[in-house]
TORMAR-917528 format. One record per atom (N, C-alpha, C): z, y, x; atom name; residue in three letters; residue number from 0; chain. Coordinates in steps of 0.2 Angstrom, whole numbers, plus 5000, padded with zeros to 4 digits. Layout:
TORMAR-917528
     w     v     u  atome  residu  num  chaine
     Z     Y     X     CA     ALA  NUM       A
...
END
This chain:
TORMAR-917528
     w     v     u  atome  residu  num  chaine
  4718  5060  4883      N     MET    0       A
  4716  5059  4890     CA     MET    0       A
  4718  5052  4892      C     MET    0       A
  4714  5049  4896      N     MET    1       A
  4716  5042  4898     CA     MET    1       A
  4721  5043  4904      C     MET    1       A
  4726  5038  4904      N     SER    2       A
  4731  5039  4910     CA     SER    2       A
  4729  5036  4916      C     SER    2       A
  4725  5030  4916      N     GLN    3       A
  4723  5027  4922     CA     GLN    3       A
  4716  5025  4921      C     GLN    3       A
  4713  5024  4927      N     VAL    4       A
  4706  5022  4928     CA     VAL    4       A
  4706  5017  4934      C     VAL    4       A
  4701  5012  4933      N     LEU    5       A
  4700  5007  4939     CA     LEU    5       A
  4694  5009  4942      C     LEU    5       A
  4694  5010  4949      N     SER    6       A
  4688  5012  4953     CA     SER    6       A
  4687  5006  4957      C     SER    6       A
  4681  5004  4957      N     CYS    7       A
  4678  4998  4961     CA     CYS    7       A
  4672  5001  4965      C     CYS    7       A
  4673  5001  4972      N     ASP    8       A
  4667  5003  4976     CA     ASP    8       A
  4665  4996  4980      C     ASP    8       A
  4660  4993  4977      N     TRP    9       A
  4658  4987  4980     CA     TRP    9       A
  4651  4987  4984      C     TRP    9       A
  4652  4989  4990      N     GLY   10       A
  4647  4990  4994     CA     GLY   10       A
  4644  4984  4997      C     GLY   10       A
  4639  4985  5002      N     SER   11       A
  4635  4979  5005     CA     SER   11       A
  4640  4975  5009      C     SER   11       A
  4645  4979  5013      N     THR   12       A
  4649  4975  5018     CA     THR   12       A
  4656  4976  5016      C     THR   12       A
  4658  4980  5011      N     SER   13       A
  4665  4981  5010     CA     SER   13       A
  4667  4981  5002      C     SER   13       A
  4673  4980  5000      N     PHE   14       A
  4675  4980  4993     CA     PHE   14       A
  4682  4984  4993      C     PHE   14       A
  4682  4989  4989      N     ARG   15       A
  4687  4994  4988     CA     ARG   15       A
  4689  4994  4981      C     ARG   15       A
  4695  4993  4979      N     LEU   16       A
  4697  4993  4972     CA     LEU   16       A
  4704  4997  4972      C     LEU   16       A
  4704  5002  4967      N     ARG   17       A
  4709  5006  4966     CA     ARG   17       A
  4711  5007  4959      C     ARG   17       A
  4717  5007  4957      N     LEU   18       A
  4720  5008  4950     CA     LEU   18       A
  4723  5015  4951      C     LEU   18       A
  4720  5020  4948      N     VAL   19       A
  4723  5027  4949     CA     VAL   19       A
  4726  5030  4942      C     VAL   19       A
  4732  5032  4943      N     ASN   20       A
  4735  5036  4938     CA     ASN   20       A
  4732  5043  4938      C     ASN   20       A
  4728  5045  4933      N     VAL   21       A
  4725  5051  4933     CA     VAL   21       A
  4729  5057  4931      C     VAL   21       A
  4734  5056  4928      N     GLU   22       A
  4739  5061  4926     CA     GLU   22       A
  4743  5063  4931      C     GLU   22       A
  4745  5059  4936      N     GLU   23       A
  4750  5060  4941     CA     GLU   23       A
  4746  5061  4948      C     GLU   23       A
  4739  5059  4947      N     GLU   24       A
  4735  5059  4953     CA     GLU   24       A
  4737  5055  4959      C     GLU   24       A
  4739  5049  4957      N     ILE   25       A
  4741  5044  4963     CA     ILE   25       A
  4738  5037  4962      C     ILE   25       A
  4737  5034  4967      N     VAL   26       A
  4734  5027  4967     CA     VAL   26       A
  4740  5022  4966      C     VAL   26       A
  4740  5019  4961      N     VAL   27       A
  4745  5014  4958     CA     VAL   27       A
  4744  5007  4962      C     VAL   27       A
  4738  5005  4963      N     ALA   28       A
  4737  4999  4966     CA     ALA   28       A
  4730  4999  4970      C     ALA   28       A
  4730  4996  4976      N     GLU   29       A
  4724  4996  4980     CA     GLU   29       A
  4723  4990  4984      C     GLU   29       A
  4716  4988  4985      N     THR   30       A
  4715  4983  4990     CA     THR   30       A
  4708  4985  4993      C     THR   30       A
  4707  4983  4999      N     ASN   31       A
  4701  4984  5003     CA     ASN   31       A
  4699  4977  5006      C     ASN   31       A
  4702  4971  5003      N     GLU   32       A
  4702  4965  5006     CA     GLU   32       A
  4696  4961  5004      C     GLU   32       A
  4693  4963  4999      N     GLY   33       A
  4687  4958  4996     CA     GLY   33       A
  4681  4959  5000      C     GLY   33       A
  4676  4954  4999      N     LYS   34       A
  4670  4953  5002     CA     LYS   34       A
  4665  4959  5000      C     LYS   34       A
  4661  4961  5004      N     GLY   35       A
  4655  4965  5002     CA     GLY   35       A
  4651  4961  4997      C     GLY   35       A
  4646  4965  4994      N     ILE   36       A
  4642  4962  4989     CA     ILE   36       A
  4637  4957  4993      C     ILE   36       A
  4635  4959  4999      N     ALA   37       A
  4630  4954  5003     CA     ALA   37       A
  4633  4947  5004      C     ALA   37       A
  4639  4947  5006      N     ALA   38       A
  4643  4941  5007     CA     ALA   38       A
  4644  4937  5000      C     ALA   38       A
  4645  4941  4995      N     VAL   39       A
  4647  4938  4989     CA     VAL   39       A
  4640  4935  4986      C     VAL   39       A
  4634  4938  4987      N     HIS   40       A
  4628  4936  4985     CA     HIS   40       A
  4626  4929  4989      C     HIS   40       A
  4628  4929  4995      N     GLU   41       A
  4627  4923  4999     CA     GLU   41       A
  4631  4917  4996      C     GLU   41       A
  4637  4919  4994      N     ASP   42       A
  4642  4914  4991     CA     ASP   42       A
  4638  4911  4984      C     ASP   42       A
  4636  4916  4981      N     TRP   43       A
  4632  4914  4974     CA     TRP   43       A
  4626  4910  4975      C     TRP   43       A
  4622  4911  4980      N     LEU   44       A
  4617  4907  4982     CA     LEU   44       A
  4619  4900  4984      C     LEU   44       A
  4624  4900  4988      N     ASN   45       A
  4627  4893  4990     CA     ASN   45       A
  4630  4889  4985      C     ASN   45       A
  4632  4893  4979      N     SER   46       A
  4636  4889  4974     CA     SER   46       A
  4632  4884  4970      C     SER   46       A
  4625  4886  4970      N     ASN   47       A
  4620  4882  4966     CA     ASN   47       A
  4622  4882  4958      C     ASN   47       A
  4625  4887  4956      N     LEU   48       A
  4627  4888  4949     CA     LEU   48       A
  4620  4890  4945      C     LEU   48       A
  4620  4888  4939      N     PRO   49       A
  4614  4891  4935     CA     PRO   49       A
  4614  4899  4935      C     PRO   49       A
  4608  4901  4934      N     LEU   50       A
  4607  4909  4934     CA     LEU   50       A
  4612  4912  4928      C     LEU   50       A
  4612  4908  4922      N     ASP   51       A
  4616  4911  4917     CA     ASP   51       A
  4624  4912  4918      C     ASP   51       A
  4626  4909  4924      N     GLN   52       A
  4633  4909  4926     CA     GLN   52       A
  4634  4915  4932      C     GLN   52       A
  4629  4918  4933      N     LYS   53       A
  4629  4923  4939     CA     LYS   53       A
  4634  4929  4937      C     LYS   53       A
  4634  4932  4931      N     PHE   54       A
  4638  4937  4929     CA     PHE   54       A
  4646  4935  4929      C     PHE   54       A
  4647  4929  4927      N     SER   55       A
  4654  4926  4927     CA     SER   55       A
  4656  4925  4934      C     SER   55       A
  4652  4923  4939      N     PHE   56       A
  4653  4922  4946     CA     PHE   56       A
  4656  4928  4949      C     PHE   56       A
  4652  4934  4948      N     TYR   57       A
  4654  4940  4950     CA     TYR   57       A
  4661  4943  4947      C     TYR   57       A
  4661  4942  4940      N     LYS   58       A
  4667  4944  4937     CA     LYS   58       A
  4673  4941  4939      C     LYS   58       A
  4673  4934  4940      N     LYS   59       A
  4679  4931  4943     CA     LYS   59       A
  4681  4934  4949      C     LYS   59       A
  4677  4935  4954      N     ILE   60       A
  4679  4938  4960     CA     ILE   60       A
  4682  4945  4959      C     ILE   60       A
  4679  4949  4955      N     LEU   61       A
  4682  4955  4953     CA     LEU   61       A
  4689  4954  4950      C     LEU   61       A
  4690  4950  4945      N     LEU   62       A
  4697  4949  4942     CA     LEU   62       A
  4702  4946  4947      C     LEU   62       A
  4699  4941  4952      N     ASP   63       A
  4704  4939  4957     CA     ASP   63       A
  4706  4944  4961      C     ASP   63       A
  4702  4949  4963      N     ASN   64       A
  4704  4954  4968     CA     ASN   64       A
  4709  4959  4964      C     ASN   64       A
  4708  4960  4957      N     MET   65       A
  4713  4964  4953     CA     MET   65       A
  4720  4960  4953      C     MET   65       A
  4720  4954  4952      N     THR   66       A
  4726  4950  4951     CA     THR   66       A
  4730  4950  4958      C     THR   66       A
  4726  4949  4964      N     GLU   67       A
  4729  4950  4970     CA     GLU   67       A
  4732  4957  4972      C     GLU   67       A
  4729  4962  4968      N     SER   68       A
  4732  4969  4969     CA     SER   68       A
  4738  4970  4964      C     SER   68       A
  4739  4966  4960      N     GLY   69       A
  4745  4967  4955     CA     GLY   69       A
  4742  4970  4949      C     GLY   69       A
  4736  4970  4948      N     ILE   70       A
  4733  4973  4942     CA     ILE   70       A
  4732  4967  4937      C     ILE   70       A
  4736  4967  4931      N     ASN   71       A
  4736  4961  4927     CA     ASN   71       A
  4732  4962  4921      C     ASN   71       A
  4731  4968  4919      N     SER   72       A
  4727  4969  4912     CA     SER   72       A
  4723  4976  4913      C     SER   72       A
  4718  4976  4910      N     LEU   73       A
  4713  4982  4909     CA     LEU   73       A
  4713  4985  4902      C     LEU   73       A
  4718  4983  4898      N     GLN   74       A
  4719  4985  4891     CA     GLN   74       A
  4719  4993  4891      C     GLN   74       A
  4713  4995  4888      N     GLY   75       A
  4713  5003  4888     CA     GLY   75       A
  4711  5007  4894      C     GLY   75       A
  4710  5003  4899      N     ILE   76       A
  4708  5006  4906     CA     ILE   76       A
  4701  5006  4907      C     ILE   76       A
  4698  5012  4908      N     PRO   77       A
  4690  5012  4910     CA     PRO   77       A
  4689  5009  4917      C     PRO   77       A
  4684  5006  4918      N     VAL   78       A
  4682  5003  4924     CA     VAL   78       A
  4676  5006  4927      C     VAL   78       A
  4676  5009  4933      N     PHE   79       A
  4670  5012  4936     CA     PHE   79       A
  4668  5008  4942      C     PHE   79       A
  4662  5005  4942      N     ILE   80       A
  4660  5001  4948     CA     ILE   80       A
  4654  5004  4951      C     ILE   80       A
  4654  5005  4957      N     SER   81       A
  4649  5009  4961     CA     SER   81       A
  4647  5005  4967      C     SER   81       A
  4643  5008  4971      N     GLY   82       A
  4641  5004  4977     CA     GLY   82       A
  4634  5000  4976      C     GLY   82       A
  4634  4994  4979      N     MET   83       A
  4628  4990  4978     CA     MET   83       A
  4629  4984  4973      C     MET   83       A
  4635  4985  4969      N     ALA   84       A
  4637  4980  4964     CA     ALA   84       A
  4631  4980  4959      C     ALA   84       A
END
């Protein structure tokens, strides 16, 4: 059984990220500070980056939010992304 999972609910107007210890049923790290996907999409459009860099653009935002929450590695941790992402 996995001991931790990362849950990301990236809705239109909000961003919620939680690292959950499933064995102890506790939230280990959490943030609600990120931009919703609508604002991130606007940032993407304004970036003028080529389409082949879109995935990397969104991935960087997710990784930055993880780092700010104290999550430094996803080694062996499943990631569940829901919402409008």
